[in-house]
N, C-alpha and C positions, 0 to 999 in steps of 0.2 A: 354512468361516466358523467362531466359533462358537456354539454354542448359548445359548439365551435365556435370563440372568441371568447369562452369562459375557463378554458385552458389553463394551467399553468404548466409553462416546460422549463425542467432547471439542467443545467448540466455543472459539470464539476471534473475541474484540475487542478490534479495538485501542483501543477504551474502553469501559468500565464503569458507561453509565447507567441508569437504575432500569430503564427497556425490557428492555434486554438482561440485570440480574439477575432482571427479573421471566421472561424465558422462559426464562434458563437453568434455574430455579426447576421452571418448567411439564416442563421434558424431565428433567432430572438429578435422580439419587433424592441426592445429597449433592456438590453445585455447588460446585468451588473457583475461588476467585479465587488468579491470581500477576499482581501488579504488580509491572513493570519499574521504576524509578527511583522518585521518591517520591510512593508513594501517599499519605503525612500529607497530603501539600499540593495534592492533589488530580490531576487527571492533566495534566502539564504538559507540550509539547512539548520537543522537545532544543533546546536555545539554538546549539546547532552547525550544525544541519541548514537551510537555506534551500529555499523553496517556494517557484515563480513561475506561479503561477495566470495564466494568457492566456486570456480567451475568443475565438477566431478564427470568421467567422460564413462565411468561402470555403474552404470544404476545402483547394484549390489552394495557397493560401496557407502552410500549416500546414508543410509540409516545410521550407521554405524562412525560413521564422520558425523553429523548429527551431536550422538549424545557426545561426541568426543568435546563438542565444542558446548554443550551443556553442563558438562562436568568440569571444564574450565572455567566457564562464565558464569554460571549461577550462583545465586545468592538467594535466602529468603527475602528481602529487601530490594534485591534486582527484579525486574519487568520483562520479557524476552515476548515478542510477536515470531513466529513463524510465518510466514506466507503461503499455500500453498498454490496449487493451478487449477488444482478440480476440487469439486465439493468434495465425489469420492475417496480421492488422496490426501485430505486432509480430516475425513474419517479415521481412516487407514492411522492417518499419523496419530491422531490422539489416543488410539486402540494401544499401538505399537509403545506408545511413551507411560501410558500409563501401566503397562505389565512391565514397561523397564523403572 
């Protein structure tokens, strides 16, 4: 590990609200903000990305509901990203999807 004074600290955030800016200023000597897209117009989500958020109260319904969404929206030329909370959960999900 590099000695103190030779280390580099990086912080990443999808957004840059005042609270994140204040945190960066507190922990970093010269924080640098790198914005992707039109920073002048504020943070705007990419319009070609579609997000679906669905709250499912019964855990047992989640896998079938996910399959339903995938069957409805999947096409060979489309890309789908599925986020999981834990590595173990995503490993199970990968196995489940390969089996289906």
